[in-house]
C-alpha positions in Angstrom: 3.2 -31.5 0.5 4.1 -29.9 -2.7 2.7 -31.8 -6.2 5.1 -34.1 -8.2 4.3 -32.6 -11.4 3.2 -28.5 -11.7 2.8 -27.0 -14.8 1.2 -23.6 -15.5 0.5 -22.0 -18.8 2.6 -24.5 -21.1 2.3 -23.3 -24.8 4.2 -25.0 -27.5 4.0 -23.6 -30.8 5.7 -25.3 -33.7 7.1 -23.8 -36.6 6.8 -19.7 -37.2 5.4 -17.3 -38.6 3.0 -18.1 -41.0 3.8 -21.7 -40.6 3.1 -21.8 -37.0 1.2 -24.6 -35.4 -0.2 -23.8 -31.8 -0.3 -27.5 -30.2 -0.8 -26.5 -26.3 -2.3 -23.4 -25.6 -1.6 -22.4 -21.8 -2.4 -26.0 -20.4 -2.1 -25.9 -16.5 -2.1 -29.5 -14.5 -0.7 -31.0 -11.6 0.0 -34.7 -10.7 0.2 -35.8 -7.1 2.9 -38.2 -5.5 1.1 -42.2 -5.8 -1.2 -40.7 -8.4 -2.6 -43.8 -11.3 -4.2 -41.2 -13.6 -5.3 -41.6 -17.1 -4.9 -38.9 -20.1 -6.9 -38.5 -22.5 -8.2 -36.3 -25.7 -8.8 -37.2 -29.3 -5.5 -37.4 -31.8 -4.2 -33.5 -32.2 -5.5 -32.6 -28.8 -1.8 -32.3 -27.6 -0.9 -35.3 -25.1 1.7 -36.5 -26.9 3.1 -33.1 -26.8 3.0 -33.1 -23.3 4.0 -36.2 -22.2 7.3 -35.5 -24.1 7.4 -32.0 -22.2 6.8 -33.5 -19.1 8.9 -36.2 -19.8 11.7 -33.3 -20.4 12.1 -34.9 -23.7 11.5 -31.1 -25.4 10.5 -27.5 -23.6 7.6 -25.6 -23.9 7.5 -22.2 -26.2 6.1 -20.5 -22.9 4.7 -21.5 -19.4 6.6 -22.9 -16.3 7.4 -26.6 -15.6 8.6 -28.2 -12.4 9.1 -31.6 -10.7 10.1 -32.5 -7.6 10.7 -29.0 -6.9 12.8 -28.5 -9.4 12.3 -25.6 -12.3 13.0 -28.0 -15.6 12.5 -25.1 -18.0 14.9 -23.0 -16.6 17.4 -26.2 -16.3 20.2 -27.2 -19.2 20.5 -30.1 -21.0 22.9 -32.1 -19.1 21.2 -31.4 -16.1 17.9 -32.2 -17.8 19.3 -35.4 -19.2 20.2 -36.5 -15.4 17.0 -35.4 -13.8 15.1 -37.6 -16.6 17.4 -41.0 -15.6 17.1 -40.4 -12.4 13.5 -39.6 -12.1 11.5 -40.6 -15.0 10.8 -43.4 -16.8 8.6 -44.3 -19.9 6.7 -46.4 -21.4 5.6 -46.5 -25.6 2.9 -48.1 -27.1 5.9 -49.9 -29.4 8.1 -51.6 -26.5 10.9 -50.4 -28.4 12.9 -54.1 -26.8 16.9 -54.3 -28.2 16.2 -57.5 -30.2 19.4 -59.4 -29.4 19.7 -58.6 -25.9 18.2 -60.7 -23.2 15.0 -59.8 -21.4 17.4 -58.9 -18.1 19.9 -56.7 -20.6 16.8 -54.8 -21.5 15.7 -54.2 -18.0 19.1 -53.2 -16.8 20.2 -51.4 -19.9 18.8 -47.7 -18.0 21.3 -48.2 -15.6 24.3 -49.6 -17.3 24.2 -45.7 -19.0 24.0 -44.3 -15.9 26.8 -46.0 -14.4 28.6 -47.1 -17.3 28.6 -50.5 -16.4 26.7 -53.2 -15.3 26.6 -54.0 -11.7 25.5 -56.8 -9.3 23.2 -54.8 -7.4 21.5 -53.8 -10.7 21.7 -57.9 -12.3 19.5 -58.4 -8.5 16.9 -55.6 -9.3 16.5 -56.5 -12.9 16.1 -60.0 -11.7 13.6 -58.9 -9.2 11.4 -57.0 -11.7 11.2 -59.2 -14.2 9.7 -62.1 -11.5 7.1 -59.2 -10.1 6.4 -59.1 -14.0 5.1 -62.8 -14.2 8.5 -63.4 -16.3 11.3 -65.7 -14.0 11.4 -68.6 -16.6 12.0 -65.7 -19.4 14.9 -63.6 -17.8 17.4 -64.9 -19.8 15.2 -65.2 -23.1 16.4 -63.0 -26.0 13.7 -60.5 -26.1 13.0 -61.4 -30.3 11.6 -64.6 -28.4 8.8 -63.0 -26.3 5.4 -62.8 -27.1 3.6 -59.1 -27.0 2.5 -59.0 -23.9 5.9 -60.4 -22.4 7.7 -57.5 -24.1 5.4 -54.8 -22.9 6.1 -56.9 -19.0 9.6 -55.9 -20.0 9.4 -52.9 -20.8 7.3 -51.8 -17.8 10.2 -53.5 -15.6 12.9 -51.3 -17.7 10.8 -48.0 -17.4 10.7 -48.8 -13.5 14.6 -49.8 -13.3 16.1 -46.3 -11.8 12.9 -46.0 -9.1 11.2 -43.0 -11.1 8.8 -41.1 -9.3 7.3 -40.7 -12.4 6.3 -43.3 -15.1 4.6 -41.8 -18.1 3.3 -44.3 -20.5 2.1 -44.1 -24.1 -0.8 -46.0 -25.0 1.0 -48.8 -23.4 -1.9 -51.2 -24.8 -2.3 -50.2 -27.7 -0.9 -53.1 -29.6 -1.8 -56.0 -27.1 -4.9 -58.1 -27.5 -7.4 -57.9 -24.0 -6.1 -60.7 -22.1 -2.5 -59.4 -22.4 -3.5 -55.4 -22.1 -5.1 -56.4 -18.8 -2.3 -58.6 -17.3 0.0 -55.1 -18.0 -2.3 -52.8 -16.5 -3.1 -54.9 -13.3 1.0 -55.4 -12.8 1.0 -51.4 -13.0 -1.2 -51.0 -10.9 0.4 -53.5 -8.4 3.6 -51.5 -8.6 1.2 -47.9 -8.2 0.1 -49.7 -5.0 2.9 -50.9 -3.3 6.0 -48.5 -4.3 3.6 -45.6 -4.5 5.1 -44.3 -8.0 3.3 -41.7 -9.9 1.8 -43.3 -13.6 0.0 -40.7 -16.2 -1.5 -43.0 -18.9 -2.2 -42.0 -22.5 -4.8 -43.9 -24.1 -7.7 -44.0 -26.2 -9.4 -47.0 -24.3 -12.1 -46.8 -21.7 -11.2 -49.8 -20.3 -8.2 -48.5 -19.2 -9.5 -45.1 -18.3 -11.3 -47.0 -15.9 -8.4 -48.4 -14.1 -7.4 -45.5 -13.1 -8.3 -42.9 -10.0 -8.2 -40.3 -11.9 -8.9 -38.8 -15.3 -7.3 -35.6 -17.4 -9.0 -34.9 -20.3 -6.8 -32.6 -23.0 -8.9 -30.7 -25.9 -7.6 -28.3 -28.3 -4.5 -27.9 -26.4 -5.7 -27.4 -22.8 -7.1 -29.2 -20.1 -10.9 -30.1 -20.7 -11.2 -32.1 -17.6 -9.8 -33.2 -14.8 -11.8 -35.6 -12.8 -11.4 -38.3 -9.5 -8.5 -38.1 -6.9 -5.8 -40.8 -5.4 
């Protein structure tokens, strides 16, 4: 079986000429289906740039990027938008919820955008996800009234709404206390086991990395180490 994600020789340089700043310098890596992997490395190592490219939000300067067998470097903008909506979910350090929307409305938002309307099936899946996230009694609460940990659980549910094969999480517990962070990670691990969703989790927290079965360490724009396995 081919890898879910394969990148080879990724180069990303910002600016040109004398102002050119190389960030990725020929990075290569793979993610297998069903992996739960920690992405480690110091600030400035290229982790955020790598996540942005893997999420199809930016193209590399050079190198190849394939997911589900599709060449994403050669794909056009509209093709990438559709691919991203169907196959990739995102969880950020800042949950980015719409404050005037309820928890459920935030969760089903990606599907409503894709389909052009809210559907009964989408609302049913959104409710199911929120129940699994431990938020059965917060489904119709405005997101502004939720705690930090609850907001991040809503963000995880939103990332899973379209049943993506890959979820990219950028410091998903960075703004949470230890108990809330542990709860969020336990839910992510449960989804990984139950649904086989692949997670790549960027973190500086060794406790979070320790919950992942594999680690990829980036340094100076390249993979310095890739240890463990699914």
